[in-house]
N, C-alpha and C positions, 0 to 999 in steps of 0.2 A: 822193085821199090814202088811204093804207092805215091802217086802224084796228088798233091793237094793244092787247092787254090784258095787263098784267103781274100775275102771280100770286105772292104771297108766302105762305110757310107759317109762320104765327105759332104759338107755343105758347100755348094757351088760358089766359089769366090767369096766366101764369108770370112771376114777377119774378126779376130777376138777383140772385144772392146777393152780388155784389160792389158793384154801383152802384144796386140796387133799381129799375132801369129795367124797364118792361114790354115793351120793344121786343126780344123774344126769339123765336128761331126754333128749330125742331127741327134737330138736327145729328147724326143717326145714333144708334147705340147703343154703349154701353160693352161691355167684355168680359164683364160679368155680365148682359148683355141689358137693362140699364136704359136708359131714354130719356135722351139727352144733349141739352143745349140750348146755343145760342150767343147771346150778347148782342150786338145790332147797335150798341149805344152804346159799350161798353168793349171789345168784341171778345173777351171771355173766355168760356170754355166751362165748363159745370157740369152736375151732376146734381141734380135737385130733391130726391131723398130718398136720403141716404147711409146705408149700413148700418154702416160702421165709425165708432165714436164720435169718432175723432181728427179727423173732418171737421166736427164741430159748431162753430158760430160762437162760442159762449160758452165754449169749452174753456179758453182762456187765463185767463179770469177764475176759473174753477173751480180751475185749477192754483194760481193765486196764493192763493186762499182756503185751500185745503187745505195748502199749504206753510206759510202763516202759523199754521195750527192745529196744526202739529207732525207731520203724517203723513210717513212716510218714502217713498222712491221706490216700493217695491213696494206699500205700502199705498195710495198715491195711484193707482197704476196699476190696482189691483184695483177701487177705488171708481169710477173713471172708465171702466173697461172698455177700457183701451188697453194697449199693451205698454210695458214699462219703458224700452226703447230709444227709443220715440217720445216718452215723457215726458221723458227726459233731453235729447233734442234741443229739445223745446219750452221747457224750463227755461232752457237756454243762449240760445235765441232771445229769450225774454222779457227776460232779464237784459241782453242786448245792446241792447235798445231802451229800457231805462230810463235816464232822464236824472237826473244827480246834482242835488241841490238847490243853489240859488244861495247862496253864502257871503257873509254881510254883513261889513262891516269894523268893527273895533274892538269885538268881542264877547269874552265870557268863555267859556272852554271847559274841559271835563274830558276827559282822555285816559287810556285804560286798555287793557290787553291781556288776552286770554282764551286760555288754553292748551288745545290740542286736538291731534289727530293725524290723519294721512292713511294709510289702509291698515292700519297696525299701530302699536302704542303706542311703538315705537322711532323712528318718524318724526314727532316732535313739531313743531308749528308754532304761530304766534301769529295770533290775530285781533285786530288793533290797529285802534282806531277813536276818533273824537273826537265828543263830544256838546256841542252849544251849550247853555249853562246856562240861558238865559232861556226859549227855546222847547222845550228838551229834545228836539231833533231831531239825528239823526246826520248829520254833514256831510262826514265823511271816513272811508274804510274801506280797509284793505289786509290781505290774508292772505298770509303768507309765513313764511320761516324765522325762528327766534328770534335775530335779529340787529338791530343798530342801523339797518340799511338799511330794515327793515320799519317801525320806529318813525319813521324820518326821512321816509318816504313820506307818512305821515299828518300829521306835524308841518309839512311843507312847505306844505300847504294853509293851515294856521293862520298861518304866517309871512307868506304872500302876502296874507292878509286882515288883516294888522296886528293880531293878537290883543292885546287889552288885558291879559288874564291867562290863564294855563294852569295848571290844577290837575292834579296827578298823585299817584300813590301813592309809596311809598318806594323804588321801583326805581332803582338807582344810574345806570342808563343815561341817564335823563332829565337828570341833572346836567350831562352833557357835550353834550347835544343842544339844550337850551333855555336862553336867556339868563336870568341870575339875576333881572333886574329884572321879568320877566313870569312867572317860574316860581314856583309856590306849592305847598308840601306841608304840609297841615294835617290835623287829625284827621277833620273832616267835609267835607273839600274835594271828595271824589269820591263823595259819597253817591248822586247821581243816576245816575252811570254804573255804579256797583256794583249798583244796583237793576236797571239795564238788563241787566247781566250775568246776573242771576238770571232775568230774563224770557227771555233767549236760551236758558239751560239748560232752562227749563221748556217753552218753545214749540217749539223745534226739536229733533226727536227725535234727530238725529245728535249733538247736543251734550248730551243728557241724561246724568246720571251713572248708572252701572250699567245701561247699555242695550246691546243687541246690535246696535243700528243705529249705523253709523259711515260716515265719508266715504271713498270710494275714489279720488276725483279732486279735485285742488285747484281746477280750473275749475268743477266742479259746486258745491263748497262756497261759492266766491266768488259764484256765480250765485244760490244759495239765500239768502245773506246780503243781496245786493242786493234781491232780491224782498221779503225780510222788512223791510228798512229803508225802501225807497223804492218798492216795488211798489204 
């Protein structure tokens, strides 16, 4: 019987960046002459030491933190040492993976709209959202034109959750969109959400007053708001 010896070329003490397995082998070299490895468990390839900061494993957490702290796109890109284009892609990717909170039934809500613009001040839009009064959590959000459709998109979530009461300001549009028995307009009815509006203006640089930072894309603005509310 012929004796055969099988030789495997393992990476010495190298762990897979994806599944943390130590069952890795060398797999040639990258274009920048760095050693490349292949994980025999998940079949993914990786380089142990990446030069470009966009490959860092904790980059998404840093983007979320800096976004909530009010840094703009270019400021965040400078701090993280990545390009603005890469940052925009990451922001959209993070927002797409965020799950909206579960809406409880029979709760009391506050609804308000925040005016801003996209590109230039002639293109005004609304940031409409609903705040659950007891937990003070944002449960519905929509960014769009200053029309009833934008408000209706937010209110639809509240109607489906059988809202006990909805507090709004004196905007006349709400009178035609919300049933009178659950609609309430009082002096201090929207205190919590008005305070939240102030937080948005302070924390997000693109919404600050008298700032040179502004939103160029509706998709990016919506993504940043999702990260701020639910990230």
